[in-house]
C-alpha positions in Angstrom: 4.2 -18.6 -18.1 3.6 -14.8 -18.3 7.1 -13.6 -18.5 7.0 -11.9 -22.0 3.6 -10.3 -21.3 4.9 -9.1 -17.9 8.0 -7.5 -19.3 5.9 -5.7 -21.9 3.2 -4.6 -19.4 5.8 -3.3 -16.8 7.8 -1.6 -19.5 4.7 0.3 -20.7 3.6 1.0 -17.1 7.0 2.7 -16.6 6.6 4.5 -19.9 9.8 3.0 -21.3 10.1 2.2 -25.0 11.7 -1.0 -26.2 14.7 1.0 -27.4 15.1 2.6 -23.9 14.9 -0.7 -22.1 17.3 -2.2 -24.6 19.8 0.7 -23.8 19.4 0.2 -20.1 19.9 -3.5 -20.4 22.7 -3.2 -22.9 21.0 -5.4 -25.5 19.4 -4.7 -28.9 15.8 -3.6 -29.4 15.2 -6.9 -31.2 16.3 -8.8 -28.1 13.7 -7.0 -26.0 11.1 -7.7 -28.6 11.9 -11.4 -28.6 11.7 -11.4 -24.7 8.2 -9.9 -24.9 7.1 -12.4 -27.6 8.4 -15.3 -25.3 10.8 -16.3 -28.1 13.8 -16.0 -25.8 14.0 -16.2 -22.0 16.4 -13.6 -20.5 19.4 -14.8 -18.4 18.9 -14.8 -14.7 21.1 -11.8 -14.2 19.0 -9.8 -16.6 15.8 -10.9 -14.9 17.2 -9.7 -11.6 18.2 -6.4 -13.2 14.6 -6.0 -14.6 13.2 -6.6 -11.2 15.2 -3.6 -10.0 14.0 -1.5 -12.9 10.3 -2.4 -12.5 10.4 -2.6 -8.7 8.9 -6.1 -8.6 9.8 -9.5 -7.2 11.5 -12.1 -9.4 8.8 -14.7 -8.7 6.1 -12.3 -9.7 7.9 -11.3 -12.9 8.4 -14.9 -14.0 5.3 -16.7 -12.8 2.4 -14.3 -12.1 0.3 -12.3 -14.5 1.0 -8.8 -13.2 -1.3 -7.2 -15.8 -4.5 -8.9 -14.5 -6.0 -6.4 -12.1 -8.7 -8.9 -11.1 -6.0 -10.9 -9.4 -4.6 -7.9 -7.6 -7.6 -5.8 -6.5 -10.9 -6.7 -4.9 -14.1 -5.1 -5.7 -14.6 -1.7 -4.0 -17.1 -1.8 -1.2 -18.6 0.7 1.3 -18.0 -0.1 5.0 -19.0 1.6 8.1 -16.0 1.4 10.5 -16.8 1.3 14.1 -15.1 3.8 16.4 -11.6 2.9 17.6 -8.7 4.2 19.7 -5.2 4.3 18.5 -1.6 5.2 19.4 0.2 6.9 16.6 3.7 8.2 15.6 4.9 10.2 12.7 8.3 9.9 11.1 10.0 12.0 8.4 12.9 10.1 6.8 14.0 8.5 3.6 12.1 5.3 4.5 9.3 6.7 6.8 6.9 3.8 6.5 9.4 1.2 7.7 10.7 3.6 10.4 7.3 4.5 11.8 6.0 0.9 11.8 9.2 -0.2 13.5 8.8 2.4 16.2 5.2 1.3 16.8 6.1 -2.3 17.0 8.7 -1.5 19.7 6.2 0.7 21.5 3.7 -2.1 21.5 6.3 -4.3 23.1 7.3 -1.8 25.8 3.8 -0.9 26.9 2.6 -4.5 27.1 0.2 -4.4 24.2 2.0 -7.3 22.5 1.6 -9.5 25.5 -2.1 -8.8 25.7 -2.6 -9.0 21.9 0.2 -10.7 20.1 -1.4 -10.0 16.7 -1.5 -6.3 17.0 -3.3 -4.3 14.3 -1.2 -1.6 12.6 -2.6 1.0 10.2 -0.8 3.9 8.5 -1.2 6.9 6.2 1.0 9.4 4.4 2.1 12.5 6.4 1.7 15.3 3.8 3.4 18.2 5.6 6.8 17.8 4.2 8.3 20.6 2.1 9.2 20.1 -1.5 12.8 21.1 -0.7 13.0 18.3 1.8 11.5 15.8 -0.6 13.5 16.9 -3.7 16.8 17.8 -2.2 17.1 15.2 0.6 14.6 12.5 -0.4 12.6 12.8 2.8 8.9 11.8 3.1 6.5 11.5 6.0 4.4 8.6 7.3 2.2 8.0 10.3 1.9 4.5 11.8 -0.7 3.7 14.5 -1.6 0.7 16.7 -5.3 0.1 17.0 -6.0 -0.3 20.8 -8.4 -2.8 22.2 -11.3 -1.2 24.2 -10.1 -2.8 27.4 -6.4 -1.6 27.0 -5.2 1.5 28.9 -1.7 2.9 29.1 0.2 6.1 29.5 3.3 4.8 27.9 5.2 7.8 26.3 6.5 8.1 22.7 3.1 8.2 20.9 0.1 10.4 20.4 -3.2 9.0 21.5 -6.1 9.5 19.1 -9.7 8.4 18.5 -11.4 7.7 15.2 -15.2 8.2 15.3 -17.6 5.8 13.5 -17.4 6.7 9.8 -18.1 5.4 6.3 -15.2 4.3 4.1 -14.7 3.1 0.5 -12.4 0.0 0.8 -10.4 -1.9 -1.7 -8.1 -4.8 -1.0 -4.7 -5.2 -2.7 -3.1 -8.7 -3.1 0.7 -8.6 -2.6 1.0 -4.8 -2.6 4.7 -4.8 -2.2 5.4 -6.7 -5.4 5.1 -3.3 -7.1 4.5 -0.9 -4.2 4.8 2.3 -6.2 2.3 1.1 -8.8 -0.2 -1.1 -6.9 -0.8 1.1 -3.9 -1.3 4.5 -5.7 -3.5 2.7 -8.3 -5.7 1.4 -5.5 -6.4 5.0 -4.5 -7.0 5.9 -8.1 -9.6 3.1 -8.5 -11.4 4.2 -5.4 -11.5 7.8 -6.6 -12.9 6.7 -10.0 -15.5 4.6 -8.2 -16.6 7.5 -5.9 -16.9 9.8 -8.9 -19.0 7.3 -11.0 -21.3 6.6 -8.0 -21.7 10.2 -6.9 -19.9 9.7 -3.6 -17.6 12.4 -2.3 -14.5 12.4 -0.1 -15.4 13.8 3.3 -13.3 15.7 5.8 -14.5 15.4 9.3 -13.0 16.2 12.7 -11.6 13.1 14.5 -12.1 10.9 11.4 -9.1 9.8 9.3 -9.5 10.8 5.7 -7.7 7.7 4.6 -5.5 4.9 5.9 -4.0 1.5 5.0 -4.1 -1.8 6.9 -1.6 -4.5 6.0 -2.0 -8.1 7.1 -1.1 -11.7 6.1 -3.6 -14.4 5.4 -2.7 -17.9 4.2 0.9 -16.7 3.7 -0.2 -14.0 1.3 0.2 -10.3 2.1 -2.8 -8.1 1.7 -3.5 -4.4 2.2 -6.9 -2.8 2.7 -7.0 0.9 1.6 -9.7 3.0 3.3 -11.0 6.4 2.0 -13.6 8.3 4.0 -16.7 9.1 2.0 -19.9 11.1 2.3 -23.3 10.3 0.9 -23.7 6.8 2.4 -27.2 5.9 3.5 -26.8 2.3 4.6 -23.7 0.3 5.6 -22.8 -2.3 8.2 -20.5 -1.2 11.0 -17.5 -3.4 11.6 -14.4 -3.3 13.7 -10.9 -3.3 12.0 -9.7 -4.9 15.2 -11.6 -8.1 14.7 
């Protein structure tokens, strides 16, 4: 059982002291210390409250070792992504990722893509052109969701923007269960990639008709995974592959 270590790790990750967590939970600092030492197991109601504070699932807090990055992140690899077509849609809202993905799922149904390919491939990336006022005052953020289109699929169904991504090299990392701690695990994946690029003398690359970065979420053996792609320069050899396969 990793409960005590998880509480300590998540508390430090949030930059919260034992005293601060104790105040939030309305307990003594000594109680928090005993939780982290696995001397006492918190009541269920307090565990649920901690899940809200740390933005994690109860099952992960109690059973998993959330501090073990080797269980969360794959090794970073360089992949040459074959060219692909996509239909995309941008949303600015308080929950743009869910809203944009939901729109693309409905679009795939209306245009017949789901009938042709029930297991549609969705990718997404942050839409950065949202003013600080909208973010700070109204809590609005932007996100772009896109359906990857099979080569033999053609449609003029409205409600999306049609784009093409040219063949390009990407640094890729896979996150296991990214939504256990979405505001920690996903940004940290980008941080790990950037550290890898710097240490191996790779550079980010901006190129016309090539996405600078994107995310691909999928389920395998009932486990949710997310691949994070960052476009890189300086690659000499890499095998091309299709994210649609």
